[in-house]
MIGU-104044 format. One record per residue (C-alpha): residue in three letters; x negated, y, z. Coordinates in steps of 0.2 Angstrom, whole numbers, plus 5000, padded with zeros to 4 digits. Layout:
BEGIN
aa,c1,c2,c3
ALA,X,Y,Z $
...
% end
This chain:
BEGIN
aa,c1,c2,c3
MET,4822,5156,4996 $
ARG,4813,5169,5006 $
GLU,4796,5164,4998 $
SER,4803,5163,4980 $
PHE,4817,5176,4980 $
PRO,4813,5189,4994 $
GLU,4825,5201,4985 $
VAL,4840,5190,4989 $
ARG,4847,5195,5005 $
LYS,4866,5193,5004 $
PRO,4877,5178,4998 $
SER,4884,5188,4984 $
GLN,4867,5190,4976 $
LEU,4865,5171,4974 $
ARG,4865,5165,4956 $
ARG,4865,5147,4949 $
ASP,4850,5151,4938 $
PRO,4837,5153,4945 $
GLN,4841,5151,4964 $
VAL,4852,5135,4965 $
LEU,4844,5126,4950 $
GLY,4827,5131,4958 $
TRP,4832,5123,4974 $
LEU,4838,5107,4966 $
GLU,4821,5106,4957 $
HIS,4812,5109,4973 $
LEU,4823,5095,4981 $
TRP,4817,5083,4967 $
LYS,4799,5087,4970 $
LEU,4800,5084,4989 $
ARG,4790,5069,4995 $
LYS,4791,5059,5011 $
THR,4776,5057,5023 $
THR,4772,5041,5013 $
GLY,4771,5051,4997 $
CYS,4787,5043,4989 $
PRO,4801,5054,4983 $
LEU,4817,5056,4992 $
GLY,4830,5043,4989 $
THR,4846,5046,4980 $
SER,4856,5045,4996 $
THR,4845,5058,5005 $
ARG,4846,5070,4990 $
GLY,4864,5068,4990 $
GLN,4866,5073,5008 $
HIS,4856,5089,5006 $
VAL,4867,5094,4991 $
LEU,4883,5090,5001 $
ARG,4876,5101,5016 $
LEU,4873,5115,5004 $
ARG,4890,5114,4997 $
THR,4897,5114,5015 $
LEU,4887,5130,5018 $
LEU,4893,5139,5003 $
ASP,4911,5134,5008 $
LEU,4908,5142,5025 $
LEU,4900,5158,5017 $
ALA,4916,5160,5006 $
ASP,4924,5168,5021 $
CYS,4911,5181,5023 $
PRO,4914,5199,5017 $
GLN,4902,5197,5003 $
PRO,4905,5178,4998 $
PRO,4894,5169,4985 $
PRO,4900,5168,4967 $
ALA,4910,5152,4962 $
GLY,4902,5139,4952 $
LEU,4885,5139,4961 $
LEU,4886,5120,4963 $
ARG,4894,5108,4951 $
SER,4899,5090,4952 $
GLN,4884,5084,4941 $
ASP,4872,5091,4954 $
LEU,4876,5077,4966 $
PRO,4865,5062,4962 $
PRO,4875,5047,4956 $
ARG,4877,5033,4968 $
GLN,4865,5018,4966 $
TYR,4871,5001,4970 $
ARG,4857,4991,4978 $
LEU,4865,4975,4982 $
PRO,4856,4960,4989 $
ARG,4850,4948,4975 $
PRO,4856,4930,4975 $
LEU,4845,4916,4982 $
THR,4834,4906,4971 $
PRO,4841,4889,4966 $
GLU,4828,4881,4976 $
ASP,4831,4891,4992 $
ASP,4850,4889,4989 $
ALA,4849,4870,4988 $
ARG,4838,4869,5004 $
LEU,4850,4879,5014 $
GLN,4865,4869,5009 $
GLN,4856,4853,5012 $
HIS,4851,4860,5030 $
TRP,4869,4864,5034 $
ALA,4877,4849,5026 $
GLY,4874,4839,5042 $
ALA,4877,4853,5055 $
SER,4890,4850,5068 $
ASP,4891,4868,5076 $
VAL,4902,4882,5072 $
LEU,4889,4895,5066 $
ARG,4881,4884,5052 $
SER,4897,4877,5047 $
ALA,4904,4894,5044 $
LEU,4889,4899,5034 $
LEU,4891,4884,5023 $
LEU,4909,4888,5021 $
GLN,4905,4906,5016 $
ARG,4892,4899,5003 $
TYR,4905,4887,4996 $
THR,4919,4900,4994 $
GLY,4910,4916,4991 $
MET,4919,4925,5005 $
ARG,4912,4941,5014 $
ILE,4905,4937,5031 $
GLY,4919,4948,5038 $
GLU,4932,4938,5029 $
CYS,4925,4922,5035 $
VAL,4926,4926,5053 $
ASP,4944,4932,5051 $
LEU,4951,4916,5043 $
ALA,4967,4909,5051 $
PRO,4968,4892,5058 $
ASP,4981,4887,5044 $
CYS,4971,4895,5030 $
LEU,4970,4879,5019 $
ARG,4984,4875,5008 $
HIS,4988,4859,4998 $
LEU,4994,4862,4980 $
GLY,4997,4844,4976 $
GLU,4986,4829,4970 $
ASN,4968,4834,4974 $
ARG,4970,4853,4973 $
TRP,4967,4864,4988 $
THR,4966,4883,4990 $
LEU,4960,4894,5004 $
HIS,4969,4910,5009 $
VAL,4956,4923,5012 $
PRO,4962,4938,5022 $
HIS,4959,4956,5019 $
GLY,4941,4959,5019 $
LYS,4942,4976,5010 $
PRO,4958,4985,5004 $
ARG,4968,4975,4992 $
SER,4956,4960,4993 $
GLU,4968,4947,5000 $
ARG,4967,4932,4988 $
TRP,4968,4913,4986 $
VAL,4952,4904,4982 $
PRO,4952,4886,4975 $
VAL,4941,4874,4985 $
ASP,4934,4857,4982 $
ASP,4932,4842,4994 $
GLN,4916,4849,5001 $
ALA,4923,4865,5007 $
ARG,4939,4856,5013 $
VAL,4928,4845,5024 $
VAL,4920,4860,5032 $
ILE,4936,4868,5035 $
GLU,4943,4852,5044 $
ARG,4927,4852,5054 $
LEU,4929,4870,5060 $
ALA,4947,4866,5064 $
PHE,4941,4852,5075 $
LEU,4928,4862,5084 $
ARG,4940,4876,5088 $
THR,4949,4863,5099 $
LEU,4934,4860,5110 $
PRO,4932,4870,5126 $
PRO,4932,4885,5129 $
ALA,4948,4887,5120 $
GLY,4947,4899,5105 $
ASP,4958,4913,5100 $
PRO,4974,4905,5092 $
HIS,4974,4918,5078 $
PHE,4957,4914,5071 $
LEU,4949,4898,5064 $
LEU,4931,4903,5071 $
PRO,4931,4904,5090 $
ARG,4925,4921,5096 $
PRO,4923,4920,5115 $
LYS,4912,4936,5116 $
GLY,4922,4946,5102 $
ARG,4921,4948,5084 $
ASP,4905,4959,5083 $
ALA,4895,4946,5094 $
LEU,4901,4932,5082 $
LEU,4894,4942,5067 $
VAL,4877,4945,5075 $
SER,4876,4926,5079 $
LEU,4879,4922,5061 $
ARG,4866,4934,5055 $
LYS,4854,4928,5068 $
THR,4857,4909,5064 $
LEU,4855,4913,5045 $
ARG,4838,4920,5048 $
GLN,4832,4906,5059 $
ASP,4838,4893,5047 $
ALA,4830,4902,5032 $
ALA,4813,4902,5041 $
GLN,4815,4884,5046 $
VAL,4818,4878,5028 $
GLY,4803,4888,5022 $
ILE,4811,4904,5015 $
GLY,4799,4918,5019 $
ALA,4810,4933,5013 $
ARG,4822,4941,5024 $
ILE,4840,4936,5019 $
VAL,4857,4942,5024 $
PRO,4874,4933,5023 $
HIS,4880,4943,5008 $
GLN,4867,4934,4997 $
LEU,4877,4919,4999 $
ARG,4891,4927,4991 $
HIS,4880,4933,4977 $
SER,4873,4915,4975 $
TYR,4891,4909,4974 $
ALA,4895,4921,4960 $
THR,4880,4917,4950 $
THR,4883,4898,4952 $
MET,4901,4900,4946 $
LEU,4896,4910,4931 $
ARG,4883,4897,4926 $
ALA,4896,4884,4928 $
GLY,4907,4892,4914 $
VAL,4919,4903,4925 $
SER,4925,4918,4914 $
LEU,4922,4935,4920 $
PRO,4941,4939,4924 $
ALA,4942,4923,4934 $
LEU,4926,4927,4943 $
MET,4933,4944,4948 $
LYS,4949,4935,4955 $
LEU,4938,4923,4965 $
LEU,4927,4937,4972 $
GLY,4942,4949,4976 $
HIS,4935,4963,4964 $
HIS,4945,4976,4955 $
ASP,4931,4982,4944 $
ALA,4922,4971,4932 $
ASN,4906,4982,4934 $
MET,4905,4977,4952 $
THR,4907,4959,4947 $
LEU,4892,4961,4935 $
LEU,4882,4968,4949 $
TYR,4884,4952,4959 $
VAL,4878,4940,4946 $
GLU,4860,4937,4940 $
VAL,4857,4931,4922 $
THR,4839,4924,4921 $
GLN,4829,4920,4905 $
GLN,4834,4902,4907 $
ASP,4852,4907,4906 $
LEU,4849,4917,4891 $
GLN,4840,4903,4882 $
ARG,4854,4891,4887 $
GLU,4868,4902,4880 $
TYR,4858,4906,4865 $
HIS,4855,4888,4859 $
ALA,4873,4883,4864 $
ALA,4879,4897,4853 $
ARG,4868,4892,4838 $
LEU,4873,4874,4840 $
GLN,4892,4877,4841 $
PRO,4896,4894,4835 $
ARG,4914,4899,4840 $
HIS,4916,4912,4827 $
LEU,4914,4902,4811 $
VAL,4929,4895,4803 $
PRO,4930,4877,4797 $
VAL,4922,4875,4779 $
PRO,4937,4874,4767 $
PRO,4938,4859,4755 $
THR,4927,4860,4740 $
LEU,4933,4862,4722 $
GLN,4928,4845,4718 $
HIS,4943,4838,4726 $
HIS,4954,4849,4715 $
ALA,4944,4845,4700 $
ALA,4947,4827,4702 $
GLU,4966,4830,4700 $
VAL,4965,4840,4684 $
SER,4976,4828,4675 $
SER,4990,4831,4687 $
ALA,4987,4850,4690 $
ASP,5002,4861,4693 $
ALA,5005,4879,4699 $
ALA,5002,4873,4717 $
ALA,4986,4865,4713 $
VAL,4979,4880,4704 $
GLY,4984,4891,4718 $
ALA,4976,4880,4731 $
ALA,4960,4880,4720 $
LEU,4960,4899,4719 $
THR,4962,4900,4738 $
SER,4948,4887,4741 $
ALA,4937,4897,4729 $
LEU,4941,4913,4739 $
ARG,4937,4905,4756 $
LEU,4921,4898,4750 $
MET,4915,4914,4742 $
GLY,4920,4924,4758 $
LEU,4910,4911,4769 $
TYR,4895,4912,4757 $
ARG,4895,4931,4758 $
GLN,4896,4932,4777 $
LEU,4882,4919,4780 $
LEU,4870,4923,4766 $
ALA,4874,4940,4758 $
PRO,4885,4951,4769 $
SER,4879,4967,4761 $
ASN,4881,4961,4743 $
GLN,4893,4973,4735 $
ARG,4894,4963,4719 $
LEU,4900,4948,4728 $
LEU,4913,4959,4737 $
LEU,4920,4966,4720 $
LEU,4920,4948,4713 $
SER,4930,4942,4728 $
ARG,4943,4956,4725 $
ARG,4944,4952,4707 $
LEU,4948,4934,4711 $
THR,4961,4940,4724 $
ARG,4970,4950,4710 $
ILE,4969,4935,4698 $
ARG,4977,4924,4712 $
SER,4991,4937,4715 $
LEU,4994,4938,4696 $
PHE,4995,4919,4694 $
GLU,5007,4918,4709 $
LYS,5019,4931,4701 $
LEU,5017,4922,4684 $
SER,5021,4905,4691 $
GLN,5037,4911,4700 $
ARG,5045,4917,4683 $
PRO,5058,4907,4674 $
PRO,5050,4896,4660 $
GLU,5058,4906,4646 $
GLU,5049,4922,4652 $
LYS,5032,4914,4653 $
% end
């Protein structure tokens, strides 16, 4: 401000254009020591600090005018969520944990099987598993975030892991009776141990990239979507209240697009069954009555509509012809309903 606008000496002399807009442009042009631009979060913090400063200056004898900063000046929040594991890395980790007999690896495997957050996993209750009859089981996931309490269906693999954890908590030293996972050093220490174990196991199975427990949740969401789970059901499984957040969790690869595309071409769901042809009605001309004629006209209309949708959707002449045929059918139905002496 001192270099670009030396004449501005009081808050009341500030204007949105050019002072504030010039400062916002300067903020966009700032670079880090590495030469990269400032991140969205950093720019947002600068804008919030300026807004706080303007609010404080509003109590001065010569306050700044209103409307210097607007809501659109704050950079939009960008979600940079961890990506799901590749199918190969996911399979290697699950295979590595399948034979584990300790609490930490069993807990990580349970998180992968159920899509829980790591905070939800460590807060599971000892009686979190419920039997719904036959071979149906569900897992009670506690509050990980506000309004995220839910029941998640589980299969036999997850049920075996839960039973293993229930047995391990009975071994000395005795665990907290309120939680399924023992936490002798507290909740934070258990979370640190889980993250450390995940990094060690990832390196052991040959995963070079740094991974975090939340990627197991993303891998679960992607697997469920590829298995055919609908978006509303996936939202319930993950405990989301916004479909946009659920879409950020899943990864749709080119292989997924190819599979969905060819499946839709082979079995399209929007096409109606082909109506019977007119040959069937033509074979019954000798016994034709009003019902047969009406059925023939209806079949002709369906065939013409299907032909127009598949081969000539923009042909206006076919559309007019279909409308004429519809009027003919309507007139015939009125004529067939009259008494014989009026026909």
